C-alpha positions in Angstrom: 59.8 136.0 122.4 58.6 138.9 120.2 62.1 140.4 120.3 63.7 137.1 119.4 61.2 136.6 116.6 61.9 140.1 115.2 65.7 139.4 115.3 65.2 136.0 113.5 63.0 137.6 110.8 65.5 140.4 110.4 68.4 137.9 110.0 66.4 135.8 107.5 65.5 138.9 105.5 69.1 140.0 105.5 70.1 136.6 104.0 67.4 136.8 101.4 68.3 140.3 100.5 71.8 139.1 99.5 70.4 137.0 96.7 70.3 138.4 93.1 67.4 136.4 91.7 68.4 136.8 88.1 71.7 135.1 88.8 69.9 132.5 91.0 67.5 131.6 88.2 70.3 131.4 85.6 72.3 129.1 88.0 69.3 126.9 88.5 68.8 126.6 84.8 72.5 125.6 84.3 72.2 123.0 87.1 69.1 121.5 85.5 70.8 121.6 82.0 73.9 119.8 83.2 71.8 117.2 85.2 69.3 116.4 82.5 71.7 116.2 79.6 74.1 114.0 81.6 71.3 111.8 82.9 70.2 111.0 79.3 73.7 110.2 78.2 74.4 108.2 81.4 71.3 106.2 80.9 72.3 105.2 77.3 76.0 104.5 78.0 75.3 102.9 81.4 72.8 100.4 79.8 75.3 99.5 77.0 78.1 99.0 79.5 75.9 97.0 81.9 74.6 94.8 79.1 78.1 94.2 77.9 79.2 93.2 81.4 76.2 91.0 81.9 76.2 89.3 78.6 79.9 88.5 78.7 79.9 87.2 82.3 80.8 83.6 83.0 77.2 82.9 84.0 76.1 83.7 80.5 77.6 80.7 78.7 76.2 81.4 75.2 77.9 84.8 74.8 80.5 84.8 77.6 83.8 86.4 76.7 86.4 86.6 79.4 88.5 89.2 77.6 85.7 91.6 76.9 84.3 91.2 80.4 87.7 92.0 82.0 88.2 95.0 79.8 84.7 96.5 80.5 84.9 95.6 84.1 88.3 97.4 84.4 87.0 100.5 82.7 84.0 100.7 85.0 86.0 100.0 88.1 88.7 102.6 87.3 86.3 105.5 86.5 83.9 104.6 89.3 86.7 104.6 91.9 88.2 108.0 91.1 86.8 110.8 93.3 84.7 113.1 91.1 86.6 116.3 91.9 89.9 114.7 91.0 88.4 113.1 87.8 87.1 116.5 86.5 90.6 118.0 87.1 92.3 115.0 85.3 89.9 115.4 82.4 90.7 119.1 81.9 93.0 118.6 78.8 90.5 116.2 77.3 87.6 118.6 77.9 89.7 121.5 76.4 90.2 119.4 73.2 86.6 118.2 73.0 84.6 121.3 74.0 87.2 124.0 73.4 86.9 125.5 76.9 87.1 124.3 80.5 84.5 126.8 81.8 80.7 126.7 81.7 78.1 124.0 81.8 79.1 122.3 78.5 82.6 121.9 79.8 81.4 119.9 82.8 79.4 117.4 80.7 82.3 115.1 79.7 83.4 114.6 83.3 79.8 114.3 84.5 79.1 111.5 82.0 82.4 109.7 82.5 82.0 109.9 86.3 78.4 108.7 86.4 78.0 106.2 83.6 80.2 103.5 85.2 78.2 103.9 88.5 74.9 103.4 86.6 76.4 100.5 84.6 76.9 98.6 87.9 73.3 99.3 88.9 72.2 98.0 85.5 74.1 94.7 86.0 72.4 94.3 89.4 69.0 94.9 87.8 69.7 92.4 85.0 70.8 89.7 87.5 67.4 90.0 89.2 65.7 88.8 86.0 64.4 85.3 86.4 66.8 82.9 84.7 63.9 80.6 83.9 62.4 83.3 81.7 65.7 83.7 79.8 66.1 79.9 79.3 62.5 79.6 78.1 63.1 82.4 75.5 66.3 80.5 74.4 64.5 77.2 74.1 61.9 78.9 71.8 64.7 80.0 69.5 65.3 83.6 70.6 68.7 85.0 69.7 70.8 87.3 71.9 69.3 90.5 70.6 65.7 89.2 71.2 66.7 88.1 74.7 68.1 91.6 75.4 65.2 93.7 74.0 62.3 91.3 74.7 63.3 89.7 78.0 66.2 91.4 79.9 65.3 95.1 79.4 61.5 94.8 79.8 61.8 92.5 82.9 64.4 94.8 84.6 62.6 98.1 83.9 61.8 98.9 87.6 65.4 98.3 88.6 66.7 100.4 85.7 64.4 103.3 86.6 65.3 103.1 90.3 69.0 103.1 89.3 68.8 106.1 87.0 66.9 108.0 89.7 69.7 107.3 92.3 72.3 108.2 89.6 70.5 111.5 88.7 70.3 112.6 92.3 74.1 111.8 92.6 74.6 114.0 89.4 73.0 117.0 91.1 75.7 116.7 93.7 78.4 116.3 91.0 77.2 119.5 89.3 77.7 121.3 92.6 81.2 120.0 92.9 81.9 120.9 89.3 80.9 124.5 90.2 84.1 124.7 92.3 86.2 124.9 89.1 83.9 127.2 87.2 81.2 125.0 85.5 78.4 127.4 86.4 75.2 126.3 88.2 74.1 126.5 91.8 77.4 125.0 93.1 79.4 127.7 91.3 77.1 130.4 92.6 77.1 129.1 96.2 80.9 128.8 96.3 82.1 131.8 94.5 79.4 134.4 95.2 78.2 132.9 98.5 81.1 131.4 100.4 84.1 133.3 99.0 82.3 136.7 99.3 80.8 135.9 102.7 77.2 136.1 101.4 75.7 133.2 103.2 72.2 134.0 102.0 73.3 133.0 98.4 74.7 129.7 99.7 71.6 129.1 101.8 69.1 129.7 99.0 71.2 127.7 96.5 71.2 124.7 99.0 67.4 125.0 99.3 66.9 124.9 95.5 69.2 121.9 95.2 67.2 120.1 97.9 64.0 120.9 96.0 65.5 119.6 92.8 66.5 116.3 94.5 63.1 115.8 96.1 61.4 116.4 92.7 63.7 113.8 91.0 63.1 111.3 93.7 59.3 111.8 93.5 59.2 111.4 89.7 61.5 108.3 89.9 59.3 106.7 92.6 56.1 107.4 90.7 57.5 105.9 87.4 58.8 102.8 89.3 55.5 102.2 90.9 53.7 102.5 87.6 55.9 100.0 85.7 56.5 97.5 88.6 53.8 94.9 88.2 55.2 92.5 90.8 
């Protein structure tokens, strides 16, 4: 047993020794940078798209617009359906024009936002549909216009669902940043693939995976705590 334990310790130490911690810290920073910037933009764009989809639906008779609903729905469905790795490759010319390069964390941002905002928009619509229609009708009967219904009824009443949705989306984004690493965006995915997998340094891949798991657990914990705090049901 002692011999086995010594061998296991030696193997683990060998894996850890492969890690260059300055690179690991820089990659962790890049992953957090891509995730947080994209989560903020996704939250804003996703809510706008979700509200557009909800307010123009056939169930919303006062503002329903079939043409706008079809257009927004088509945009969301198209970009939500494309696998992220293919999407980031398709967007390379657009990224080159917009950012000026296709490498580095900033170059990954357009694809991350375009890939995640439609997904979050669908979660926003689901959250808005959970709002009690009686509350909306009561607001209308008291003379509230559409903007007042959005900002004083729909968004406040759906806050727990919106926070749960952005938590799920942000965790998905961590996975997307790792995928983006495969084409040189930087971050833990880039480090795990190019320095770990391709150079047969499994210690780097192992530690990168552990850090990604820790980031995911922290995001889930923060999201759960905020949801519990604002959910008064």
